[in-house]
N, C-alpha and C positions, 0 to 999 in steps of 0.2 A: 463425396457429393460433388457433382459437376459445378465448376465455378461459374456463377452468373454475376456479371459486373454491372453495377448501377452507378452512373455518373450524372450528376446534376451540377455542372461547373458554373462558376461565377464570371466567366469570360474575362474581360479586361481587368477586373479587380484581383484576379489570381496572381500570386507572387511568382517570380521568375525562377526561384531555386527549386530543387527537388529535395524531398524529405524521405527518411527511412523510418519505418516502424517495425516493432517486433511483437508477435502475439503468440501465446501458448494455447494449446487445446488439451482438454482432459484426456483425449485418446492417446496422448504421448507424442505430440509434435511441437516443434518450435518453428515459427514461420517468419520470414523476412518479407515485408511489404514495401514496395516502392510507390511513392506518391509524387507525381509531377503535375502540379496544378496547371501550369502554362501549356503542357502538352496534352492535357486531358487524358492522363494515363494513371491508373491505380491498379496495381497487380501484385500478386504473390510471386516473388522471384526466387525464393528458396524455402524448401520445407525439409526439416531434419526430423528423423525419428530419433528423439533424444530426450534427455532430462527425465528419465525414469518412466514409470507407468502412468503417472498422473501429474503432469506439469501444472503448477498452480500460480507462480509469481515470478516476475522478472525484476531484477535490480541492475541498473546501468551504472557502472563506475567510470565516469568520463575521464578521470585522471589516468587510469591504467588502460582505458579502452577495452574494458572487460564487461561482459554481460553474465550475470549470475542467475541461474534458474533453479527454483525449488521444486521438488517433487513431493506432492501431498500424500502419496501412498505410504504403505507400511502399517504395521499393527503392533503396538507395544505389548499386547497380551500374548502374541505368538513370537515375539522377538524379531519381527520383520522390519527392517529400517526403511526410512525414506532416503532421498538422495539430494545432493547439491552438485550442480554442474557449472563449470566455468567455461565460457566461450571467449576466444579471442575474436576481435572484430577486424576484418580485413579492410584495406583502404576503400574498397567498393561497398563496404557494409555487410558483406557475407560473414556468416558465423562459422568458426572453426572450433570444434570441441577440443578443449585442452585438458581438463581434469574433471573427474567425477568421484565424489566421496560419499560415504554413508552418513546419514544424520538420524536424529530422532524422527519418528513418524509424524506426519501431519503438518509439515511446514507450509505456512500460508503467506508469510510476509517477511521481508528482511531489509536491513539497512547497513550501510558502511559507516564505521566510526573509527576514531583513533586519535592519537596525539603524537607529536614529534616524529612524523613519518612512519609510525607503526600503525598499520591499519588492520581492522578486523571486520568481520561480517557477523551481525547479530540476527538470529532467526526466531520468529514467533512460531512455536510448534503447537498449533491449535489441537491437533489430534492426539498428542501425548502429554498435554499439560506441562510444557517445558519451554525454557528459553535457552538457546544454545549459541555459542560463539566460536568462530574459526579465525585464526590468524591468516592474513593475506600477504602475498598471493598464495592461493591454494597450491599444494603439491600433491603428487600421487599418493603419498603416505600421510597426508594431513590428518591429524586427530583434533577433536574439539579442544579449544582453549578452556571452555567451561560449559557445563550442562547444569542448569538450574531446574530442578524438578519441583513443580508447584503442587499445591494441595489438590486432592481429587475434586473434580468439578471445575477447576480453572481451565479456561480456554483462551489463552493469549492470542489475539487476532492481528496485532500489528506492533511494530517497534520503530520509534523515531528518535533521532538525535534532538535533544533539547536545544532549540535555536538561541536561547538566551545566554546560556553559559557554555554550551557545546561540551559540557563535562558530565552529562548524564543521558540516560535513555528513558523514554517514556513509553509505557506498554499498556494499551487498552486491553483489559481482560474481559472478554464477552461472557465467559462462563461464570465468573465469580462477581460480576458487576463491580469490578475494581479497576482503578487507574493506578498502575504501579510506576514508581520512579526508581531507577537504579543509577547509583553513582559509578563513574568510571575510575578505576584505581590508577594511581600514579606509581606507587612503589611496586605494585604487582601488575605490570602492564596487561591491559586487555580484560582483566577480571572485573566483575560487576558485583556490587553489594547493594541490596535494597535499602533505600532511604526511608526514614520515618516520615509519615504524613499525618496531618491533623485529621483529615477525612479522606479516605481512599476508596470507600465502598458507596456505590450509588445503586441501591436496590431496585431491581426491575428494569434497569435501563439497557443493559447489554452493550457496553461501549465497544465499538467495532473499529473505527478509523478516526484519525485526527488531522487537523490542519492548523497552521500557525500564521499569524500576521504580526506586524509591528505598526502601531498606530501613530498618529501625528504627535502624540506626547511621549513617544518612544517606549510605550508599554508593549510587552510581548504577550499576545493573546493566543489562547488555544481553544479550538472548537472541536468537540468530540461528538461524532455521529453515533447515535445509539440505535442498535438494530431492534431491540425488543419494545422500546417505548416510542420509536420514531420521533425523537426529539434531539436537540443539539445542546449539550452542556458547554457553557462558556466559562473560561478561567483566565485570570491574569497571573503570569508567572513572575516570581520574585527571586532575585539572587540574594540569598541570605548568607553568603560567604561560606567558609569552611565549617564542616560539622564532623565531629569524630563519630564514625560509624563502624560497627563490628558485624561481621558475617562470615559464613563459611564458603569454601571454594566450590561447593556443589559436587556433583558426580562427574566421573571421568568415563568417557566412552572408548571402547576398543573396537577393532574391526570384527572380532569374533562374536560380539553380542551387542545389543543396543546400549545397555548400560551395565557396567561392572562397577560395583560400589567399592570405594576405597575409604580408608579412614579420613574423615573430613578435617580439613585444616581451617581453623578460625583465624581470620585476619582482621586487623583494625587499621583504618586509615582516616586521615582528614580529607573528606570529600566535599565537593561542591554539589549540594543537593538543593535544587530550586523548590520553593514551596508553591502550591497551587491554590490561589485564592478564587473560590467560587464566585461568579458574578451573577449568572442567571441561567435559566433553561428556556430555550426557544421551542415552541410547540407548533407554530403556524407554518409548517413545512410547505403546504400547498396554498398559502395565503388564506383566503376566506373559505376555501373548500376543506372539508374534514378529510383526514387521512383514513383510508379503510381500516377497520379494526382487525380484519383478518386477511392474511395473504399478502400484505404489503410490508416491505422491510427496507430501511435505509441501507444503502450499499457503501459507496465511497464518498469522501469529502475532500475537496481540494481548494486551495486559495491562490489568488493571483493579485498582483498590484497592491498588496497589503490592504485590500479593500473588498475585492470580489470573492464570494464563496459560491461553490457549486456542489450539489449533492445529487446522487442518483437514488431513485426510489423504485425498488423492484416490485413487480407483481401488481401494479395498479391498472395497466391496460386502459389508461384514461385519456390518451392522446392518439386518436385515430387507430385504436386497438393496440398501440404500443405502450411501453412503460414510460415513467416520468424522468425528466432531467430538469433540475431546478436551479435557477440563479437567485442567490441571496446577496445582500450587501451589508457590510459592517457599518454601523452608524458612527457619528462623531463621538469623540471621547466624552463630550458633555452629557450625553444621555447614557450613562453607564448601566441603567436598569433595562435598557432596550438596545443592546449592542448589535442586533441583527434585524433586518427588515426583508420581507419577501419582495422580489423584483419580478420574476417571471417563471411561469410553469411551462416548460417546453417538452419536446419529443425526444426520446432516446433513440428512435428509429430502429427499435428492435424489442426483444423480450428479455427481461431480467438483466439490466445493466449492472453487472458485477464490478466493473472496473472502468476507469477512464483516466486520461492524462491530458494536460494542456501542453501544446507544442512549445518548444523553447522560445520561439519568437512571439508567442502569445496570439497568433492569428487563427489557430485551429484548436478544436478539442476532439480527441479520438475517444470514442465511446465503445467499450467492449461489452456487447450483449451476450450473455452466457447461453440462454436456451435457443435463441435464433442464430447464435454462433456467427455473428457478423461484427465487423468493425465499421462504425459510422463516423465520418469526418464532418464536423459542423464548423462553419466559419464563425470566428469570434472577433469582435472589435477590441483590440488591445488597449484602447484609450478609455472606453466607458464600460468594457466588460460584457456588453450585450451580445447575446448569441443570435446568429442569423440562420439562414436556411441550410439544409443538408447540402454538402459539397460532393460527397462520394460515399458509397457503401459497398463492402465486399464480403462475401461469405468466407469463413475460415473453417474448413472441416465440416463434419456432420453436425446437425442441430442437436441440442441437448434435450433431455427428457426431464420434466419437472419432478417425476417420481423417482428417477434414477440419477439425477444430476447429469454430469457430462457437459459437453459444449465448450465454448471459448472461456478461458480462465483469466487471462491478463493481457494487457497491451501497454507498451511503452514507446516513446519516441526515441529514435536514434539521432545520429548527426546528419547535418546537411551534406549533400553531395553535389 
């Protein structure tokens, strides 16, 4: 599609530095976008045909200056794998493909974790009901450290490092209405064992993404955006110390097939497994306006300043024909029964906001709209969290089709230049 540039700049209030973003498109491209507020310049400066047939998610590892890209394609029933690609980031922000390895099909989210300078990448494989890990840095012959095959019907949609202990991973499982917690092993580096939870199933919610804050009383809070119920579950995380947990090492993957089963090894370790204390469920996503019962789905949720929450609501077309982008605020710790309040219902400046991310300096939000296949940049006040008008918007590849999906799939901020 011919690139049409739309710029609505803020003039003297624009910051002087230039920023880089990276965006993936389901057609099989990874794109570098340069954003120069003071020069009134916003353009795609690099497009790579890379990251498999269906790039779905980008994870930036700032320490190693590496960008990891997941490919959502593949089919477990036919033995067709997905892929994971690692890109080196050049000094000017350009991407250089370094390594590409096979994964379980349907990877949609990943995160970097580890201890004692040993780092790993964990992947939520939505399409194959699995969680997979790889040791970093990736090598050409890299094999998974662990593949955890979940029950049929499980659809893990994201994976996060627990910010309280940094010793576990939290996995919202949209398909099984489950919030899973996995302890990170010490004696068996990189391996994960699922931790017991008092309540881990939330029927009918469809947990999709999560965000975390730390309040004035030093409580670590987790907010889970639910796709099926369009609500937000709020939890307080507790560090209960070490717990003896047993589990198996899962399946092991080879290059010749998606999964080759080996005799499972049972391991037992003393793990730090945080407990999730349920606080409340927030339903007033649109304030006093009801959320449409059909066709509207919560997308992503992010937090900033340990106070501001933002969520995207796909399929509403309620703001000038566009979908919804919503600002929420976490209340004071004194009102524990109402820890969230609605602040503002704004514009996503496109159709089906699948993904968004707040810039490292807090001044902008990049919204990735899947079906209109554009990246919209909205100005944000880093002090009060308020969202202002559109700064810039640029199309990335062909628009998506609601009946066949496609379109833009993810966007992340890179470094300043």
